VMD Tcl script that draws the C-alpha trace (Angstrom):
set ca {
  {0.33 0.14 -0.07}
  {1.29 3.32 -0.80}
  {1.05 5.69 1.64}
  {1.40 9.42 1.58}
  {2.36 11.90 4.09}
  {1.01 14.85 3.83}
  {3.29 17.71 5.70}
  {2.64 21.37 6.38}
  {4.66 23.80 7.77}
  {3.77 26.76 9.75}
  {5.11 30.26 7.79}
  {6.36 33.06 9.37}
  {3.48 35.22 11.48}
  {0.86 32.59 10.39}
  {-2.41 31.62 11.90}
  {-3.53 28.79 13.18}
  {-6.57 28.51 11.48}
  {-5.12 29.23 7.99}
  {-2.46 26.45 8.75}
  {-5.39 24.31 9.30}
  {-7.32 24.79 5.90}
  {-4.05 24.62 3.95}
  {-3.66 21.15 5.69}
  {-7.11 20.36 4.70}
  {-6.32 21.23 1.44}
  {-3.46 19.22 0.95}
  {-5.22 16.29 2.19}
  {-8.51 16.87 -0.28}
  {-5.59 17.41 -3.01}
  {-3.59 13.94 -2.32}
  {-6.58 11.99 -2.21}
  {-5.89 10.22 1.16}
  {-9.19 10.33 2.90}
  {-10.77 8.82 -0.12}
  {-8.31 5.88 0.05}
  {-9.48 5.73 3.57}
  {-12.71 5.33 3.20}
  {-12.69 2.95 0.71}
  {-10.68 0.59 3.39}
  {-12.35 1.40 5.87}
  {-15.65 0.27 4.18}
  {-14.35 -2.31 2.24}
  {-16.52 -5.82 2.52}
  {-14.41 -8.79 1.09}
  {-17.24 -10.36 -1.20}
  {-19.10 -13.25 -0.04}
  {-19.97 -16.32 -1.76}
  {-23.21 -17.16 -3.01}
  {-23.89 -19.56 -0.34}
  {-23.67 -17.39 2.22}
  {-25.31 -14.64 0.77}
  {-28.59 -17.10 0.30}
  {-27.71 -17.53 4.21}
  {-27.95 -13.83 4.68}
  {-30.78 -13.42 2.93}
  {-32.55 -15.46 4.19}
  {-31.92 -15.25 8.37}
  {-32.60 -11.10 7.22}
  {-36.61 -12.19 6.01}
  {-37.42 -14.32 9.17}
  {-36.29 -11.47 11.26}
  {-38.70 -9.38 9.06}
  {-41.30 -11.63 9.17}
  {-41.02 -12.30 13.26}
  {-40.97 -8.36 13.64}
  {-43.94 -7.82 11.47}
  {-45.74 -11.06 13.18}
  {-45.03 -8.93 16.63}
  {-46.15 -5.79 15.66}
  {-49.67 -7.56 14.40}
  {-50.08 -9.63 17.68}
  {-49.23 -5.09 19.23}
  {-46.46 -6.57 21.56}
  {-43.07 -4.12 21.21}
  {-40.33 -4.92 19.04}
  {-37.12 -6.06 20.38}
  {-34.16 -4.70 18.89}
  {-31.30 -6.54 18.67}
  {-27.11 -4.77 18.19}
  {-25.96 -6.59 16.15}
  {-21.95 -6.49 15.65}
  {-20.84 -3.19 14.96}
}
mol new
graphics top color blue
foreach p $ca { graphics top sphere $p radius 0.5 }
foreach p [lrange $ca 0 end-1] q [lrange $ca 1 end] { graphics top cylinder $p $q radius 0.2 }
display resetview
């Protein structure tokens, strides 16, 4: 992986705000943020079988929630691995 270091040195009599603005502009131009977001949200491709299993599981959960809603019971929200 190519690692691009963005370096900005403070000019004489430069305010912190203008230094930060220059730094942000350099970060945007270098594409570091786009690369970081792409890496952060990357999901490895799943096999077709795993995709079908996950879809079935989501469908079952959806049906259970609808059934509880029809019966007038509170829907319990469980938090996943995030």
